[in-house]
DRENTOR-69566 format. One record per residue: x, y, z of N, C-alpha, C, O in turn. Coordinates in steps of 0.2 Angstrom, whole numbers, plus 5000, padded with zeros to 4 digits. Atoms other than C-alpha are relative to their C-alpha. Layout:
<mibas>
XYZXYZXYZXYZ;...
</mibas>
This chain:
<mibas>
499449984997455358545991500650014995501050064996;499449995005456558525976499950064997500450104995;500149945004455758665967500150065004500450115002;499949954995455858775983500850015000501050075001;499249994999457758735985500350034994500850064994;499749985007458058765966499950085000500450114998;500149935000457258935968500450045004500750095003;499649964996458158985983500750004998501150054999;499350005003459858925976500150054995500650094995;499949965005459559025961500050085002500350125000;500049934997459059185971500750015004500950075003;499449984996460659165982500550014995501050054996;499549995005461759145966499950074997500450104995;500149935003460959305959500350055004500550105001;499749954996461559395974500749995002501150045001;499350024998463159305979500450004994501050024995;499650025006463759265962500049934999499749895002;500050075002464159105953500349965006500849985009;499750054995464558955965500749994999501050004993;499350015000466358915968500249954994500749964990;499850055005466358765956499850024993500150004988;500249975006465458865942500450064998500350084992;499649945001466559015943500549994994500949954995;499450005006467659055927500750005003500850045008;499350004998469459015930500350064998500250094993;499649945002470659155930500749984998501250024998;499450035002472059045923500350054994499950084990;499749965004473359145913500349974994500450004989;499750035005474059015902499849925001499649905006;500250074999473758825898500449975006501049985007;499750034994474058725914500349934998500149904994;499650075000475258575916499649955004499649895003;500450044995474258515931499450035002499350095001;500649984998472558525938499950005007499550035010;500150014993472758475956500750005003501249995000;499350004996474158485970499949965006499449965009;499950044993474558365984500650035003501250025000;499549964996475658465996500249965006499849965011;499850044995476658356007500550045005501150055003;499649954996477258466021500349965006500049935011;499750034995478558396033500250055005500750085005;500049954995478358506048500649995005500749935007;499550014996479858536059500750014997501250025001;499449985004481258556046500549945000500949935005;499550055000482158396041500750034997500750084995;499349985002484058406038500149984993500149924991;499850015007484558426020500649964999500649924995;499450045001486258356023500049935003500449895002;500150074998485558196030499549974996499349914997;500650025004484158176017500250004993500249954989;500049995007484358246000500750034997500750044991;499449965002486058335999500749975003500949995008;499450034997487558226001500750045000500850084995;499449964999489158306007500649965003500649955009;499450054998490758186008500450045005500750005010;499549964996491758326017499749995008500149995012;500350014994490558306032500249945003500349935009;499850064997491058126034500750005001501049985006;499349994999492858166031500250045006500750025010;499849954994492958306044499550005005499550055009;500450004995491758246056500350025007500950005008;499849984994491958326073500650055000500950065005;499549955001493158456066499750075001499250084998;500349934999492958636071500250044994500850034991;499949965006492858766057499950075002499850124997;500049934998492858926067499350015004498949975005;500549984995491659016079499450034995499550064990;500649975003489859076074499550015005499549985010;500649994996488259136081499449964997499249974991;500550035003486759026079499450055001499250065006;500649955000485259136074499449985003499050025005;500650034997483959026082500149995007499649975011;499950024993484759016099499750055005499750035011;500349954995483959176106500550045003500450085007;499549964997485659246111500550014995500549994989;499549985005487159326103500749965002501249985000;499450044998488359196111500349974994500049934990;499750035005489659136099500349945003500549935008;499850074998490258956099500449974994500349994989;499750045005491358836090499549964995499049944998;500450045005490558756074500449944999500949944995;499750065000490958576075499649964994499049944995;500350035006490558486058499749935003500049905007;500450064998489358336060499949964994499549984989;500150055005489358186048499249985000498949975005;500650035000487658126042500049935003500549895003;500050074997487057966051499849944995499849894997;500250045005486457886035500450004993500650064991;499650005006487357836019499650024994498950014994;500449985006486857916002500249954995500749924994;499950045006486557805987499650024994499150064995;500349975006486057845969499449964998499349904999;500650035004484357805960500349974994500749994991;499750045005484757675948499850024993500250004988;500149975007483957765933500350064999500550074993;499849935001484457945935500750025004501050075002;499449994996485857935948499950055006500450065009;500249954994485058065960500249965007499949915008;499850034994485858025977499550035006499550095007;500349984994484758025993500249955005500449895003;499850044994485057946010499649945001499049934998;500450064998484557776017499450015004499049975006;500649994997483257866026499449994996498849974999;500550005004482157856011500149954994500249964988;499950055005482457686002499549994995499649984989;500550015005480757675994500050064996499950064989;500049945004480757855988500650014996500550034990;499450005005482557835981499849974994500049994988;500250035006481757715969499650044995499550014989;500449965004480657845962500350074998499950114995;499749935001481857995961500150024993500150074991;500049995007481857975942499450044998499450064992;500649965002480158055942500050075004499550105003;500049944995480658195954500550054997501050044995;499549955001481458365951500250035007499850065011;499749984993482558395967500350065000500750084996;499749944999482958565972500450015006500250005012;499550004994484558575983500250075002500650085006;499849934999484658765983499450045003499450105001;500649974997483058815993500350055005500850035009;499849964994483258966005499450045002498950064998;500649964997482059066016500250065004500850075004;499949934997481959226026500149995008500350045011;500150004993481759166044500249935003500149885000;499850064997482559036056499649985006499849935009;500450024995481159016068499449964997499249984991;500550055003479858876065499350044998499150034992;500749975001478258986066500050044994499650044989;499949965006478859116054500149974994499949994988;499850045006479658996042499449964997499349954991;500650045002478058886042499550054996499250034991;500449955004477059046037500250014993499950014989;499749985007478259086023499949944995499749964989;500050055005478258916015499349994998499249964992;500750005002476358926015499750064997499350064992;500349945002475959106013500450054996500250104994;499549955003477559196007500250055005500750085004;499949944995477459306022500349965007500149915009;499850034993478459276039499750045006499750015011;500249964994477659406049499250015001499050025007;500749985000475759426045499649944997499949914992;500450065003474359296042499750034993499450074993;500349985007474059306023499749934998499849885001;500350065003473159186012500549944998501149964996;499550055002474059016010499949984993499450004989;500050015007474458945993499449964998499249964993;500650035002472958825994499450044999499050034995;500549965001471858965997500050044993499550054990;499949965006472559065982499849954994499549984990;500250045005472358915971499249985000498949984994;500750014999470558885977499750064997499250064993;500349945003470159065973500150014993499750034989;499949995007470959065956499749954996499449964990;500250055004470358895950499449965002499149924998;500650034997468958845961500149925001500649905002;500050084999468458655963499649974994499250004991;500450045006467858525950499449975003499149934999;500650034997466558465962499750055005499950075010;500349954996465258575969499849985007499650025011;500150024994465058465984500649995004500649975010;499450004997466858475989500350065000500350104995;499649945000467958625994500649994995500849944993;499450005004469458675983500649995004501149985001;499449994996470658675998499849955006499449975010;500150054995470758526010500749995003501249985000;499450024996472058496024499949945004499549945009;500050064996472358326031500550015006501150015004;499549984995473158366048499849965007499349985010;500150034993473158246063500150045006499750055011;499849944995473958386073500150064996500450064990;499849945004474158566068500750025000501150005005;499349985000475858636063500150065004499650085007;499849934997476758786070499550054997499350054991;500549955002475558936069499349974999498950014996;500750035000474058816070499750014993499949984988;500450005007472758856056500250064996500050064990;499849945004473659016050500349984993500150014988;499750025007474658926036499549984995499649994989;500550015006473058876027499350045001498850024999;500549955000471959026031499950034994500350034989;500249965006471059126018500250075001500250114996;499849934999471459286026499550054997498950044998;500449965003470759426016499649974993499150014991;500450035005470159306002499349985003499349975009;500650024997468359256003500149935004500549895003;499950064995468159126017499949934998500149895001;500150075003467558986006500749974998500749914997;499350035002469458966001500449985006501049955005;499650034994470058926019500049924999499649894997;499950075001470758756020499549965005499549985011;500450044996469458626027500549945003500849914999;499650054997470358516040499749945000499149935003;500250075000470158326039500549975005501149975005;499650034995470758236055499949924999499449905000;500150075002471058056050499849965006500049975012;500350044994470057926061499349994999499050004993;500750025001468257886064499650064998499050054995;500449945002467658066062500550054997500750105000;499549965004468758146049499850085000500250124999;500349935000467658306048499550015005499049975006;500449994995466858376063499350024998499250064993;500749985001464958386064499849984993499350014990;500250025007464858296047499349974999498949984995;500650045000463358186052499450055002499550095007;500649964998461658276053499849985007499849925009;500350014993460958296071499349995000499049985005;500850015000459158286065499949964993500349944990;500250045006458158196051500250044994500350114994;499849975006458658236033499450054998499650114995;500549955002456958316030499950065004499950125001;500049944995456958426045500650054998500650114998;499449965002458758486040499950044994500150094993;500249965006458158526023499650065001499750114998;500549944999456758636029500450055004500350115003;499649954996457958716042500550044995500550104996;499549975005459258756028499650044995499950104994;500449955004457858826017499850065003499950125000;500249944996457258946030500650045001500650105000;499449964999459058996034500250044993500450094993;499849975007459459026015499550054998499850114996;500549955002457859126013500150065004500150125001;499949944996458259236028500750044998500750104997;499449975002460059266022500050034993500250094993;500149965007459559306004499750065001499950114998;500349934999458359436010500450055003500450115002;499649964996459559506022500650034995500850094996;499549975005460959516008499750044995500150094994;500349955005459759595996499950075003500050125000;500149934996459359736009500750035001500750095001;499349974999461259766010500350014993500950024992;499849995007461359775991500549954997500849964992;499650055002462259615990500850015001501249974998;499349984999463859695996500449975006501049985007;499750024994464159606012500449934999500149884998;499650065002465559486007500149945006500149885005;499950054994465659406025499349965000499449905001;500750045000463759356024500049964994499849904994;500050045006463959296006500549945001500349894999;499550054999465459196011499749945005499849885004;500350054995464459116026499549964997499449904998;500550035004463059076014500349944996500049894996;499650055004464258986003500349945004500349885002;499850054995464958896018499549955002499649895002;500650044998463258826023499949954994499749894995;500250045006462958766005500649944999500449894998;499450055001464758686004499949945006500149895004;500050044995464458606021499449944999499549885000;500550055002462858526015500249954995500049894995;499850055005463658456000500549955003500549905001;499550054997465058386011499649945003499949895003;500450064996463758286021499849954995499849894997;500350055005463158206005500649964997500649904995;499450035004464958175997500549975004500849925002;499450024996466358166010500049935002500549905002;500050074998465858006018500249954995500749904997;499850055005466057906002500750014998501149974997;499349995003467657995996500549985005501049965003;499650024995468457966013500049935002500349915007;500150074998467957786014500549964997500549954991;499450045003469557686012499849935000500249894997;500150075001468657516013499949984993499949924991;500150015007468357535995500749984996500749964990;499350025003470257515992500249935000500049895004;499850075000470957355986500549985004500950025007;499450024996472157245995500650024997501150035001;499449985004473457275982500250075001500850095002;499949934999473257465985500350015007500850045008;499749994993473457446004500749975001501150005004;499350034999474957336002500550054997501150054999;499549955003475757465990500250055005500850075006;499949954995475557596004500349975007500550015011;499750034993476057476018499550015005499750025011;500449994994474457486028499549945000499449904995;500550064998473257356036499350024998499150084998;500749995001471457336032499750035006499850015012;500349964994470457456043500450065002500150105006;499649944998471857586045499750064996499750064990;500349945003471157756043500450065003500350125002;499749954996472457856053500850014997501150064998;499350005002474257816046500150054995499750074991;499849955006475257926034499849974993499650004989;500250035006474857796021499350014998499150024993;500749995001473057806024499850074998499450094994;500149935002473157996023500250014993499850054989;499849995007474057986006499449974995499350004990;500650035004472557875999499550055001499150064996;500549955000471358006006500150064995499750084992;499949955004472258135997499949994992499650034989;500150035007472258035981499250004998499050024993;500750005001470358005983499750074999499250084995;500349945000470058185986500150044993499750074990;499849975006470958245970499649974994499450004989;500450045005470058105960499350035000499050024995;500749984999468458185966499950084999499450115001;500149935002468858365960500350055005500350115003;499749954996469758445975500650034997501049994994;499449975003471058565969500649995003501249985000;499449994996472258575983499949965006499549975010;500150044994472558445996500750005004501249985001;499450004996473958466010499949945005499449935008;499950054994474558326022500550035004501150045002;499549984995475358396037500349945004499949915008;499750064997476558266044500250025007500850055008;499849994993476558286063499749945004499149935003;500250064997476458136074499650015006499049985006;500449994994475858186091499850075001499250085004;500249934999475858376092500550044996501050014993;499649965004476758526084500749995002501250024999;499450014998478258476094500349944998500949924999;499850075002478358296089500049994992499649974989;499950005007479058316072500750004998501149975002;499350015003480658326061500550055004501150055002;499649954997481358466073500549965004500349935009;499550034997483058406079500450055004501050035006;499749954996483558566088499949975007499449965009;500050034993484058506106499849935000499649905006;500250075000483558326101500549974995500850004991;499550045004484558186093499849994993499249994991;500150015007484658166074499749934999499449924994;500250075001484257986077499250004999499049954995;500850005001482358036077499850014993499349994991;500249995007482458076059499849934997499449924992;500150065002482457886056499249985001498949954997;500750024998480757866065499550044995499050014993;500449965004479958006055500049984992499549984989;499950025007480657956038499749934999499449924994;500450065001479957776041499350014999499049974995;500749995000478257846043499850024993499350004990;500249975006478257936026500349974994500049984988;499650025006479457846015499649964995499549974989;500450045004478457706008499450034997499250024992;500749975003476757796007500250064995499850064990;499949955005477557945997500249964994500049984988;499850035006478457825985499349964997499349964991;500650045002476757725984499550054996499250044991;500449955003475857885980500250024993499850034988;499749985007476957925965499849944995499549954990;500150065005476657745958499250004999499049984994;500750005001474757755962499750054995499350034991;500349955005474457915953500249984993499850004989;499950025007475357845938499649954998499449954992;500550065002474357685938499350024998499049994994;500749975001472757785939499950054994499450084993;500149955005473157905925500050075003499750114999;500149944997473258045937500750045001500750105003;499349974999475158085937500150064996500350114998;499949945004475158205922499650065002499750125000;500449944998473758315930500150025007499750065010;499949994993474358305948500750035001501250004999;499349974998475858415955500149985007499749995012;499850024993476658335970500550045003501150054999;499549954996477558455982500249965006499849945010;499750034994478758385995500450065003500950075000;499749944997479358526007500050005007499749975011;500049994993479858586024500250085001500250114995;499949935000480158756031500750035000500850094998;499349985001482058766032500449945001500249885002;499650064999483558656033500450005007500150025012;499650014994484858606046500850024999501050014994;499349985000486658666050500449944999500349885001;499650065001488058556044500449995006500749935007;499750014993488758576062499549985005498950005004;500450024995488058516078499850075004500250125004;500249944997487058646088500450015007500450075009;499749994993487958626105500750025000501050045005;499349985000489758666099500449965003501049985005;499650054997490458506106500149944996499649924993;500050065004491158356098499649955002499449945009;500550064998489958206098499350025001498949975001;500749984999488358306099499649984994499949974989;500450035005486958236089499450044997499050024994;500549955003485858386085500350054995500950064995;499849955005485858516072499550065001498950055003;500449944999485258696073499650024993499749994988;500449985006483958786061500550034995501050064997;499649975006484658846044499650024995499449984991;500449975005483758956033500350014993500050024988;499649985005485158986021500149944994500249964989;500050055005485058816012499649945002499749925008;500450064999483858666011499849974994499850004988;500250035006483058545999499349985000499049965006;500750015001481358525993499949974993500449974989;500150035007480558435977499350014998498950025001;500650005004479258445964499949944996500549914993;500150065004478558295954499350004997498850035000;500650015003477158255942499850054994500350064990;500249975006476158365930500550064998500550115002;499649955002477358475920500750015003501150065001;499350004997478958435930500449954996500249894995;499550055002480558355923500249965005500449985011;499750054995480958195932500749994999501050004994;499350025000482658145937500550054999501150044998;499549945000483458315938500150025007499750025011;499849964994484358405952500250074998500550084993;499949935001484358595952500350035006500150025012;499749964995485458705962500549965004500649905003;499550034996486958665973500350045006500250105006;499749974994487658705990500849995000501049954996;499350015000489458715995500249935003499849895004;499850074998490558566001499749985007499949925009;500250024994489758566018499250015001498949995006;500749995000487958616013499850065004499250065007;500149944996488058786022499750054996499250084998;500249955004487858906008499849984993500149934991;500250015007487058905990500650034996500850084996;499549985005488358915976499850004993500250024989;500350005007487258885961499350005000499049965004;500850005001485458925956499650005006499249965007;500449994994484758985972499250004998499050034993;500750005000482858955974499750035006499749995011;500349984994481959065986499349975001499049954996;500750024999480259015994499550034995499150004992;500449975005479459145982500149974993499649974990;499950035007480259065967499649935000499349914995;500350064999479558895973499350014999498949974995;500749995001477858965974499850034993499350004990;500149985006477959055958500049944995499649944990;499950065004478458885950499349965000499149934995;500650044998476958795958499450034996499050004993;500549975003475758925952500050004992499549994989;499950015007476458925934499849934998499549934992;500150075002476258735933499249995000498949954997;500850005000474358765937499750054996499150064996;500349955005474158895923500050075003499650115000;500049944997474459045934500650045000501150025001;499549965000475559195932500150035007499650075009;500049984993476159235950500050085000499850115006;500149935000476259425945499350034999499250085000;500649975001474559435939499449975004498950005005;500550034995473659325952500050055006500450045011;500049954994473159475964499350005002498849984999;500749984996471759525976500150065003500650085007;499949934998471459705980499650005007499149985008;500250004993471259725999500350065004501050075003;499749954996471559876010500350064996500850094998;499749945005471959995995500649984996500950024993;499550025004473259885987499949934998499549895000;500150065003473459735977500549955003501149965004;499650054997474159575986500149944995499749934991;499950075003474959415979500449965004500749985009;499750054996475659255985500850025001501150015006;499349995000477459305980500250075002500750095001;499949934998477259485986500350044994500050044989;499749975006478459585974500649964998501149994995;499450045001479659445972499849944995499349934993;500150065003479859275963500149994993500050044989;499850025007480459195947499849924999500049885004;500150075002479859035939500649964999501149984995;499450045001481158895940499949964993499749904994;500250035007481058855921500449944999500249894995;499550055001482558735922499749935002499949884999;500350074997481458595931499349994996499049944997;500650015003479958615919500149954994500649954991;500050055006479558475906500050044994500050014988;
</mibas>
């Protein structure tokens, strides 16, 4: 049986090409990092309540600064803009002085390892379109996500695990589109892991191992013959064949990789989780660390509590809810930084913490005392840390209320270009020809933010 499987695998590789793990990397320069953990805070946290302190908002709380039109309101109605103070105090990190709010007391203690960008901006004020852009660079069309691009360019270090994994208790806006492979080969699509008793659907065989091997051998033989008859040019069939191979590898490898019972009590305490916990954000961070330890190139964690509406979105809802969501992620993210360092993974792992856009410095309702903030694409804050990133720096600046960028703007395309650069990729050279033209993650835009590089 082993000889037959080896022969069939060799035949498939001859037609399909080298497997994902063995394919030569197309890196353009020496990489600073080998893996990415992408911490996506879906729903758009308020930058002026988290990472961008603005004393004027406190001083002029409930003061009107003139009329304006909220672009996310769906109408052209103009209303007063009433400044709103943050609900939490800002305090500095004791090593580097970077100020962030009391929403993140654990993370504040790690900001000397972080490059904070306070001058992010995007192109759209609606959640769905902005979610697509922070993942794919596009606001209008389903394009390959950044995880798919990295999987395509660099593959995986483990033939039994995919290059692109998404840990998502609930799907974000636009469902699976943010981590789709689109026109890239289907093997680069993000594999979804749902924390809990069955993290990957249909992972356990429904028949005996021997019977499954024989069924897969037959399927592989039929597919190889069919692909040869088509001259080896059917990419969809080739992709499907690789998907079956990857799924079989997952059955052997994933249960052990995702088994958190092997983690020590000290590690669980660091992340603030109890023994047996497999669903909390802390558990998800440990899963992400275990996945990159085992060769996965890109792991995303989608922070969504109950559904795509139960998230950081405070349009039409009270800003008080930020406290609930911050408490969920604060200690685990800080613990992830420490854990990666303790295990010698820090210099080879790029940690990305981002959201789709920011929040207005004024309340959404145009009335004194309102507790919500509107969508705001013109300015927000994200950060990078780990492999190749300068820690303890702040890049970019907004005006005295956090409304407009006044120094060193960083567009989403620039953010993506910088991430690719740290993984050894030139965003202008990483292209894929489809439909008669060359596509890339950054389209025809993007500049590497060199100021935050180590």
